[in-house]
N, C-alpha and C positions, 0 to 999 in steps of 0.2 A: 083276216089274213094272219098268217104266222109271222112272228117277228124273227129277225135275223139273229142267230146265235151259232156258236161253234158246234159242228158235228164232224167227226172224222179226225185224221191225223195231221192234216195240213195246218199250217199256221193260220190263225183266225184273221179275217180282214181287219184293216185299221178301223178303229172306232171314230165315228164323227165325220168321216169323209163323204163327199158326194159320190153318187154312182159313177163307176167307170163306164159301164154300158147300161143304157136305159132304152128298152124296147116298149113301144106303146102301140096297141091296136094293129099289130102286124098281121097282115093277111096275104097268103100266097095261094094262087089258084092256077091249075094246069089245064083250064078249059073244061072242067067237069062241074056239075052242079054243086058238088061238095068241095069246100075249100080244104087244101092240104094243111094250111095254118089259118086259123079263124080268130081274128081280133085278139091275138096273144099279147100279154104283157109279161115282161120279166126284167129283173135288174141284176147286175153283177157289181159288187163293190171292188175297190182297189185291193188286189192281193187275194181275192176270194175265189174259191173253187165251187162251181155250181154244176149239178147234174141235171140232165134232161132224161126222164124215164118215160117209158110207154111202150105199147105193143108196136109191132111193125105197122107202118101206115099211120101212126099217131101224129106225125108232123115234126118229129125231132130233127131229122136231117134237113128237111125243108127250112126249118128255122135257122139252122147254121148257114145254109146256102144263101138265105135272104140277108142275113147279117153280113155275109161276105160279099154281097152284091152279085152273086152268081145266078140268081133267079129273080125275075121281076116280082115286086111286092109293093103293097101300099101300107100306110101307117107311118111310123116314125122309128128310126134307129139312131139314137144319139150316143156318141162315143166321146167321152171326156168333154161333154157339153156341146159337141158339134154334130149337126145332122149329117148322116152319111147315106141315107136311103136315096137311091138313084145315082150315086156316084159309081164310077167304073171300079171293077174289082181290084185292079192294080193300085188305084189310089187308096182304097180301103186297106189293102195290105201295107202300103207305105205309111198309113196312119198308125199301124201297129197291130191290126187284127189279122192273125195268121191262122189259117185253117190246115189241119191235118185230116185229109179226106178219107172216107171209107174206101178201102181198096188201095191205099198208099199212093198210087199214081206217080211212081218214080219214072225217070227217064231211062228206059231199058238199055239204050246204047251207051249210056255214061257209066263210069265206075262209081263205086260207093262214095268215094271222096268227092268226085265231081258232082254227084247228086247233093251232097251236103253243102258244098260251096255255092250251089245255086241259090240257097237261102239268103246269102249275103246281099243279093240284089235288092230284096225287099226291105232290108234293114238300113239302107243308106240314110245317113243323117241322124240316126239314133245311137245312143251309147250301146255297145254290145252287151247282151245278157249272158251269153256263153261264148267262149272261144272254141275253135275246132278241137283243141286239145282237151278242153273241158267236156265237150260232147263225147269224145273218145273215152274219157274217164267215166262218164255216166253210163256208157254202153261199152264195156270192155271187150265185147266180142268183135267190135267193128274195126279196130286198128289192123288186125290180120287180114281184113277183107277190103282194105282201102283201095286196092287196085283191081278188085274183082268187078266184073260187069254186074249191074243191078239185076239183070234178068236171071243171074245164077243164084241169087240169094233166096233163102227160105222166107216164108211169110213173116216169121218173127224178126228176122234180120231186116227185111224191108220195112217193117213197122218202126224199128229203131232208127233207120235212116230217115224215114218220113218225119219222125218227131225231131231228130237231130237237125234236119233241114229247117224246120220251123223255129227251133231255138236259135239258129244262126241268123235268122231274120230279125233279131232284136225285138221280139214280140212284146207288146203290152197286154195282149189278151190272146190266148191260144184256144182255138176251137177244135176239139178232138172228137171225131166221129167214129164210134165203134172200134177203139184201139185193140180190143181183145178178140175181135171177131175171127174165128177160124184158127186160133192159136192153141197150142198145147198148154195144159195147166201150168207146167213149170215155166214156160216162156212167159205166160201171163203174170205169174208171180214176180218174175224178174222185171218185167216191164212196169208193173205197178210200183215196185220199189223205186224205180227211176222216176216215175210220175210223182211220187210223194216228195222227192227232192225238188222237182220242177215246180210243184204247187207251192212250195215255200218261197218261191222267187218271182212267180208271175201268175196273174189271174188266169183261170181256166173255165171253160164251159165244156162239159163232158157228156156226150151221148154214149150210153152203155146199157146193154141188155142185162148184165150181171148186177143185180141190185146191191149185193153185198160189197162188191168192189167199188161201186159208185158211191155208196153212202159212207164207206170207210175213208175214201179219199176226199170227199166234198163236204163243205160246210152246210150247204142246203141243196134241196132238190125240187124241181118242178115235175109233176106227173102230168103227161099229156094224153088225151084221148080225143080222137077225131079232130085234131088240130087245136084243141082248147086246153087250157090249164084246168085240171080238175082237182088237184091237191098240190100243196106246196108247204115247205117248212124244213126244219132240221130233221135229222134222223129220229130224234125223240118225239117230234111233233107230227110226223107222218104216220099214217096207218101202219100196222105191222107188216112185215115182209109177206106173210101169208095172205093178208087181206089185199095188199097191193097186187100180188100175183093173181088172186082170185077175181078181183074187181076190175083192175085197170090194165094189167099186163098180160092177160091170157091171149094167146095167139089165135 
């Protein structure tokens, strides 16, 4: 197995600490003969950014959903030494695991600022990581939209709100599912500039189709195929981008 070392622009994880997230033998099935996630193992250290790469259907999103308690799973999900598998999603969120789902899932009837403030509910009892003003500093497009209904926002603006909502929940680990999906290149560039700032302050697990973006941001990556880890390591330790695309990431 590859050793943990720095890859990308985010600050490296602290040396010598225990795993923040430790997943063992994770299995997710949706009632078909093939498991969506099949005995998967992964670890995330304190302050570490980790990418999950793979083709559509490889099990990346199912892994995040299982860690968040949003789909049934077997195995073990330990967070800061405590077993979370089988606990209710709201209890997992209150423990500090906050997911930014694919599709953003904002409350359409609420304003931009109201959607952001919703995140405060999951952060009760933990020291804030970002204030509302700091979220607005991170995403300078949002202050002018604070009274706008979420349904009127562009895809990029909605993604900023979804990430900002997660930051206001005082996360200890953020799970990001396809943050660049469907966004224009310039919007993605701005979004990842913000994510680099975020990754310097909180641990991340990132599902991303864009290999370059993922490996630039993250310290390590796991490559999934048919629900299993088929490669892992730092940018330098993984196969080349071309080999990853040809062997594991072809659609």
